[in-house]
C-alpha positions as CSV (number, residue, x, y, z in Angstrom):
1,M,58.1,30.5,-16.0
2,F,61.9,31.6,-16.1
3,T,63.3,30.5,-19.2
4,E,66.7,32.2,-18.8
5,L,68.9,33.6,-16.1
6,H,72.1,35.8,-16.6
7,V,73.6,37.1,-13.5
8,R,76.7,39.2,-12.6
9,N,78.4,40.2,-9.7
10,W,75.6,38.8,-7.5
11,K,76.9,37.4,-4.0
12,N,79.2,34.0,-5.0
13,F,78.5,34.4,-8.5
14,Q,81.0,36.6,-10.7
15,Q,78.9,35.8,-13.8
16,I,76.7,33.3,-14.7
17,H,74.3,33.1,-17.5
18,V,71.7,29.8,-17.8
19,R,69.5,28.9,-20.6
20,N,67.0,26.8,-21.2
21,L,65.5,26.7,-18.0
22,G,62.6,23.9,-17.3
23,A,59.5,23.6,-15.4
24,R,61.5,21.5,-13.1
25,I,65.2,22.2,-11.7
26,F,67.2,20.8,-9.1
27,C,70.2,23.1,-8.2
28,V,73.1,20.5,-7.2
29,G,76.4,21.7,-5.5
30,P,78.6,21.3,-2.4
31,N,78.3,23.0,0.9
32,A,79.0,27.0,0.1
33,S,78.7,26.7,-3.2
34,G,75.7,29.1,-3.8
35,K,72.5,27.3,-4.0
36,S,70.8,29.3,-1.2
37,N,72.2,32.5,-3.2
38,L,71.0,31.1,-6.7
39,L,67.5,31.1,-5.1
40,D,67.9,34.3,-3.6
41,V,68.1,36.0,-7.0
42,F,64.3,34.8,-7.5
43,R,63.6,35.7,-3.6
44,F,65.0,39.5,-4.8
45,L,62.8,39.6,-7.8
46,H,60.0,38.5,-5.7
47,D,60.9,41.3,-3.2
48,L,60.6,43.8,-5.6
49,C,57.2,43.6,-6.5
50,R,55.5,42.2,-3.0
51,T,53.4,44.4,-1.2
52,G,55.2,46.2,1.4
53,G,58.7,45.3,-0.4
54,G,60.5,47.0,-2.9
55,F,64.1,48.2,-4.3
56,Q,65.5,49.5,-1.2
57,S,64.1,47.0,1.4
58,A,65.4,44.2,-0.8
59,V,68.7,45.3,-0.9
60,L,68.9,46.7,2.6
61,N,67.3,43.3,3.8
62,R,70.4,41.8,2.6
63,G,72.8,44.1,4.2
64,G,73.4,46.6,1.5
65,V,75.0,46.6,-1.9
66,S,78.5,45.3,-0.3
67,K,76.8,42.7,0.8
68,V,75.2,41.6,-2.0
69,R,78.1,42.1,-4.9
70,C,80.4,39.3,-5.3
71,L,84.0,39.4,-3.6
72,S,85.4,38.3,-6.9
73,A,83.9,41.5,-8.6
74,R,86.6,43.4,-10.5
75,R,86.6,47.0,-12.4
76,H,82.7,46.7,-13.2
77,S,81.2,46.6,-10.0
78,D,77.1,46.5,-10.7
79,I,75.6,44.0,-9.7
80,E,73.2,42.8,-12.5
81,I,70.4,40.6,-13.2
82,D,68.4,39.8,-16.3
83,V,65.6,37.1,-16.6
84,R,63.6,35.9,-19.3
85,M,59.9,34.5,-19.0
86,D,57.3,33.2,-20.9
87,L,54.1,34.2,-19.5
88,K,51.2,32.5,-21.3
89,G,52.9,32.4,-24.7
90,V,54.5,36.2,-24.4
91,Q,58.0,36.4,-24.0
92,W,59.6,39.0,-21.4
93,E,62.8,40.0,-20.6
94,Y,63.7,42.1,-17.4
95,F,67.0,43.4,-16.3
96,L,68.1,45.2,-13.5
97,S,71.6,46.6,-12.5
98,F,72.4,48.5,-9.7
99,N,75.1,49.9,-7.4
100,Q,75.5,52.6,-4.3
101,N,76.1,56.3,-4.0
102,N,78.6,58.1,-1.9
103,N,76.2,57.8,1.0
104,Q,75.8,53.9,0.2
105,I,72.1,54.5,-0.5
106,P,71.2,51.5,-3.1
107,V,70.8,53.0,-6.6
108,I,69.6,52.0,-10.3
109,R,72.1,52.2,-12.8
110,H,69.7,50.5,-15.7
111,E,66.3,49.0,-15.7
112,R,64.8,47.7,-18.7
113,V,61.8,45.7,-19.8
114,W,61.2,43.9,-23.4
115,R,58.0,42.6,-24.3
116,D,58.7,39.8,-27.0
117,G,61.6,41.8,-28.2
118,E,60.3,45.1,-28.1
119,M,61.7,47.4,-25.2
120,L,59.0,49.1,-23.3
121,L,61.4,50.6,-20.8
122,D,64.6,51.8,-20.7
123,R,66.3,53.6,-17.5
124,P,67.7,56.4,-16.8
125,T,65.4,58.8,-18.3
126,E,66.1,62.3,-19.2
127,T,63.5,62.6,-16.2
128,D,65.5,60.3,-14.2
129,L,68.8,62.2,-15.0
130,E,67.0,66.0,-13.7
131,D,65.9,64.3,-10.5
132,P,68.2,61.4,-9.7
133,V,66.0,60.5,-6.7
134,Q,63.9,58.6,-8.7
135,L,66.9,56.1,-9.3
136,T,66.3,54.9,-5.9
137,Q,63.1,53.0,-6.9
138,T,62.6,50.7,-10.0
139,Q,59.7,51.5,-11.9
140,L,58.2,47.8,-12.0
141,E,57.6,48.2,-8.3
142,Q,55.3,51.3,-8.8
143,L,51.6,50.9,-9.9
144,T,51.6,53.9,-11.7
145,A,54.7,53.0,-13.8
146,N,54.3,49.6,-14.5
147,R,51.2,49.7,-16.2
148,A,52.6,48.6,-19.7
149,F,54.8,45.5,-17.9
150,R,52.6,44.9,-15.0
151,D,51.9,41.4,-16.1
152,V,55.5,41.1,-15.2
153,A,55.3,42.8,-11.9
154,N,52.5,40.5,-10.8
155,F,54.4,37.4,-11.9
156,L,57.4,38.2,-9.5
157,D,55.1,38.6,-7.2
158,S,53.9,35.4,-7.1
159,I,57.2,33.1,-6.5
160,E,56.9,31.5,-3.4
161,Y,60.1,30.4,-1.4
162,L,59.6,27.8,1.5
163,H,62.1,26.6,4.3
164,I,60.1,25.7,6.9
165,V,62.1,25.8,10.2
166,P,60.1,23.4,12.8
167,Q,61.0,25.3,15.9
168,L,59.8,28.4,14.4
169,V,56.3,26.6,13.7
170,R,56.4,26.2,17.6
171,E,56.8,29.1,18.6
172,P,55.7,31.5,16.5
173,E,56.4,34.0,19.3
174,R,60.0,34.5,17.5
175,S,58.7,35.6,14.2
176,V,56.1,38.7,15.8
177,G,55.5,41.1,12.9
178,R,56.4,39.0,10.3
179,V,54.0,37.9,7.1
180,Q,54.3,35.5,5.0
181,D,57.4,34.4,6.6
182,P,59.0,31.6,4.2
183,F,60.4,30.0,7.3
184,G,57.0,29.4,9.3
185,G,56.8,31.9,11.8
186,D,53.7,32.8,10.5
187,F,53.0,29.5,8.9
188,L,49.8,28.5,10.9
189,E,48.2,32.2,10.6
190,Q,48.9,31.6,7.0
191,V,46.7,28.4,7.2
192,A,44.0,29.8,9.7
193,K,43.4,33.0,7.3
194,T,43.0,30.4,4.4
195,H,38.8,30.2,3.5
196,Q,37.6,27.2,5.3
197,R,36.2,25.7,2.3
198,N,39.8,25.7,0.7
199,R,41.7,24.8,3.7
200,D,39.4,21.8,4.7
201,M,40.4,20.2,1.2
202,R,43.8,20.7,1.1
203,F,43.4,19.2,5.0
204,R,42.1,16.1,3.2
205,R,44.6,15.9,0.8
206,I,47.3,16.4,3.1
207,E,45.8,13.8,6.0
208,T,46.0,11.3,2.9
209,A,49.8,11.9,1.7
210,L,50.6,12.0,5.6
211,K,48.9,8.9,6.7
212,V,51.6,7.3,4.3
213,A,54.7,8.9,5.7
214,V,53.0,9.0,9.2
215,P,51.0,5.9,9.6
216,Q,49.9,6.7,13.2
217,L,48.1,9.9,12.3
218,E,44.4,9.9,11.2
219,E,43.2,13.5,11.3
220,L,44.3,17.2,10.8
221,K,42.6,19.9,12.1
222,L,43.1,23.8,12.9
223,D,41.6,25.9,15.8
224,R,42.4,29.1,17.9
225,D,43.0,29.0,21.4
226,A,41.3,31.3,23.9
227,K,43.9,34.1,22.8
228,G,43.1,33.6,19.4
229,T,46.6,31.9,18.4
230,P,45.9,29.2,16.0
231,H,47.4,25.6,16.7
232,L,47.7,22.7,14.8
233,F,45.9,19.6,16.0
234,G,47.1,15.9,14.8
235,R,44.9,12.7,15.9
236,Y,47.1,10.0,16.5
237,V,46.4,6.0,16.8
238,H,45.4,5.7,20.5
239,W,43.7,2.9,22.3
240,R,41.8,5.7,24.5
241,K,39.5,7.5,22.3
242,N,40.0,11.1,21.9
243,A,43.4,10.5,23.9
244,G,45.7,10.5,20.9
245,W,45.4,14.7,20.1
246,Q,48.8,16.6,19.8
247,T,49.4,19.9,18.8
248,E,52.3,21.0,16.7
249,D,54.7,21.7,19.8
250,Q,54.7,17.5,19.6
251,F,55.2,17.1,15.9
252,S,58.2,16.0,14.8
253,D,60.6,18.2,12.5
254,G,59.6,15.7,9.6
255,T,56.1,15.9,10.0
256,L,55.9,19.7,10.0
257,R,58.5,20.4,7.2
258,L,56.6,17.8,5.1
259,L,53.2,19.5,6.0
260,G,54.3,22.8,5.0
261,L,55.6,21.3,2.2
262,L,52.6,19.8,1.0
263,W,50.3,23.0,2.0
264,A,52.9,25.2,-0.4
265,M,52.5,22.5,-3.0
266,Q,48.7,23.5,-3.1
267,R,49.2,27.2,-3.0
268,G,49.6,29.7,-5.3
269,S,50.5,29.4,-9.5
270,G,53.6,31.4,-9.3
271,P,57.4,29.5,-9.2
272,L,57.9,27.6,-6.3
273,L,61.2,27.7,-4.4
274,L,62.6,24.9,-2.2
275,E,65.6,24.6,-0.4
276,E,66.9,21.0,0.7
277,P,62.8,19.6,1.0
278,E,64.9,16.5,2.1
279,L,65.9,18.0,5.5
280,S,64.1,15.5,8.6
281,L,62.5,13.2,6.3
282,H,62.9,9.5,5.6
283,P,64.7,8.3,2.5
284,A,61.7,5.9,1.4
285,V,59.7,9.6,1.2
286,I,62.7,11.4,-0.1
287,Q,62.9,9.5,-3.2
288,R,59.1,10.3,-3.8
289,L,59.8,14.1,-3.7
290,P,61.0,14.5,-7.5
291,Q,57.2,12.6,-8.3
292,M,55.6,14.7,-6.3
293,F,57.3,17.9,-8.0
294,A,56.2,16.6,-11.2
295,H,52.9,16.7,-10.3
296,V,53.2,20.6,-9.4
297,V,54.8,20.9,-12.8
298,R,51.5,18.9,-14.8
299,Q,49.5,22.2,-12.9
300,R,51.8,24.7,-15.3
301,R,53.8,25.8,-11.9
302,Q,57.6,26.0,-12.2
303,V,59.8,24.3,-9.3
304,I,63.2,25.4,-8.6
305,I,64.9,22.9,-5.7
306,S,68.3,23.3,-4.2
307,T,69.5,19.6,-2.7
308,H,72.2,17.3,-2.1
309,S,70.4,14.5,-1.3
310,P,71.1,11.0,-3.1
311,D,67.9,9.8,-2.3
312,L,66.0,12.7,-4.0
313,L,68.4,12.7,-7.3
314,S,68.3,8.8,-7.7
315,D,65.2,9.4,-9.5
316,T,65.5,7.9,-13.0
317,G,62.6,10.2,-14.2
318,I,65.0,13.2,-13.5
319,R,67.0,14.4,-16.9
320,P,70.2,16.1,-17.3
321,E,68.3,18.9,-18.5
322,E,66.6,19.3,-15.2
323,V,69.9,19.9,-13.0
324,L,72.1,23.0,-12.6
325,V,75.4,22.0,-11.3
326,L,77.3,24.9,-8.8
327,E,80.8,24.7,-8.6
328,P,83.1,26.9,-6.8
329,S,86.2,28.5,-8.2
330,P,88.6,31.6,-6.8
331,E,86.6,33.5,-9.1
332,G,83.1,32.8,-8.2
333,T,80.9,29.8,-8.4
334,T,80.1,28.4,-11.8
335,V,76.6,27.1,-13.0
336,T,76.6,24.2,-15.6
337,H,73.0,23.4,-17.3
338,G,73.2,19.4,-17.1
339,S,72.3,19.4,-20.6
340,E,75.3,21.2,-21.6
341,D,78.1,18.4,-20.0
342,E,78.6,15.9,-22.1
343,A,79.8,13.6,-19.4
344,I,76.7,13.9,-17.3
345,R,74.6,12.9,-20.9
346,I,76.6,10.1,-21.5
347,L,76.4,8.7,-18.2
348,V,72.5,9.5,-17.6
349,D,72.0,7.8,-21.3
350,S,74.2,5.3,-20.3
351,G,71.5,4.2,-17.5
352,A,73.1,6.1,-14.6
353,T,70.7,8.3,-12.1
354,V,71.7,12.2,-11.9
355,A,73.1,11.5,-8.2
356,D,75.7,9.1,-9.9
357,A,76.4,11.6,-12.7
358,V,76.8,14.6,-10.5
359,L,77.4,14.0,-6.6
360,P,80.7,12.7,-7.1
361,R,81.5,16.1,-8.6
362,T,80.4,18.2,-6.1
363,K,81.6,16.3,-3.0
364,P,84.3,18.3,-1.0
365,K,87.8,17.4,-1.9
366,H,89.8,15.1,1.0
367,V,86.4,14.7,2.4
368,E,87.5,11.6,4.5
369,Q,89.9,13.5,6.1
370,I,87.1,14.8,8.3
371,S,86.7,11.8,10.0
372,L,90.2,12.1,11.7
373,F,88.8,14.8,13.6
374,G,89.1,14.2,17.6
375,A,92.0,11.7,16.8
376,D,94.2,14.1,18.4
377,L,92.1,15.0,21.4
378,P,93.5,13.9,24.8
């Protein structure tokens, strides 16, 4: 899992350094504070190593260096990402800094890798300086170059991000051509391509959970239509036999989002990034999510969640060391580890929940004034 993160000039963040990352992390902050952009650091690292990805596409898919660079960047304008990882007891560190050349092409300034404190890679090398075009790719993404630190590449490739958009699941034609779409455009295709034995086993577990959240649901199955398009079928309680079948286009947003969440929790072993998993769910279900994430952690999988839900953060099992508090400022968003904030620790130790200790600090100032909107309309 990731144990430490240092970022400089990345989107909202001029500079942050977060130590002691645990297996379950809740990123909390007001709207537009950078919760999504913090998760995007890990997504970017994944994009470096995934099949069909790489440094150039990872940067360009985010609009180029100028869109990635923090607006508060000063004289030192390089974008830097430095992560430390514990991979089966071996301590790894990966450092990447990049910028753009005069043609606005992303170029690597430095790339370094350490294994248990021993440096395995330090770029630019003499070969890089003789042939600068090599600095348009990381060695991390190259199978012929990353042999000594392929464990890092495989780990970063295993990162999974999920933020299901129900309408994309209902209308997959909007995402034609996308593969492993984290927003659900090819979610049913991913399910359909899973080996049937594994799919049936996962569906049985999902059915058990969904019957609690959606009591009318009795059965789930997946099948392809005459055109080969996969469809999800759910059988709901109905007085007529076989009359209660519905397809995904009739499922509620909450059902689809919860189903996607339950599926993702059973798939893969790398870090799982979840963005506002509480959306569209009933408060009683949201309150149980932290315990579900704890089960995933016990399977030796790191979970990083962005949220500002009081229902989710009210779980008394969430400790300050599991929370990152994001607070915007004129010089970029700061990130404070909950364990390093004395006020949060005192409140939680005295019986308050993380929601009580953190959320009042993240709400917008003068938020009550928004209720006045419309008062002057004719």
